[in-house]
C-alpha positions, 0 to 999 in steps of 0.5 A: 176602563170606562166601566169603573168610572162613575157617571155625573148623575151618580155623584152625590153633591157634597153641599147637599149632604152638608145642608141636610146635616145642618138642617137636622142639627138645627132642628135638634138644637131648636128642640134642645133650646126649647127644653132648656127654656122650659127647665129655666122657667120651672127653676124660676117658679121654684122661688115662689113654691112653698114646698121648695122653701120648706125643702131649702129650710130643711136642708139648711137646718140639717147641714150643720153638725151642731144642729144635727147634734141638737136634733139627735139629743132631742130625739133621745129625750122627750123635751129639754130646756134651752139652758140644758142644751147650752151645757150639754153642747158647751155653746154660748147662748147667742150661738145656740139661739142662732141654731135653734132659730134655724131649726124652728124655721124649718119646723123641726122643733117647737119652743114654749115657756114653762115659768122662766125656762124655754122648753124645746121639743121636736115638732110633729113635722120632724117625724113626718119629714124624717119618714121620707127621703129627700127624693120623695120631696122632689117627686112631689114637686110641681112639674 
């Protein structure tokens, strides 16, 4: 009968196991917190990154159906005047002006005057931006 009994030396202290587990958990937690802190610093640095600002402006510019229609229309014509876009899209001047302003800020269109007309055309940046996917812009961001 005594063969089946475990000696006191063979017993594993449950507190030792728990403490070893906690030390492992704390080490992993420290690494995790450190990684999160680094990512937060990177996110905060994006506020000052001009490439990130361009990405935000581009995203805002193409996230609206009216602005996408303007870009689509202009992609299919060489250039157009402000008044023609007003008629084609059936928009008020102030509404169109707002949308054109966002497209200009994103460097997707250029405007200039020809006499009394305001002429719009796609910018050279438009072609460059539309050749790449949004993920390419993320891949080029600083690490």
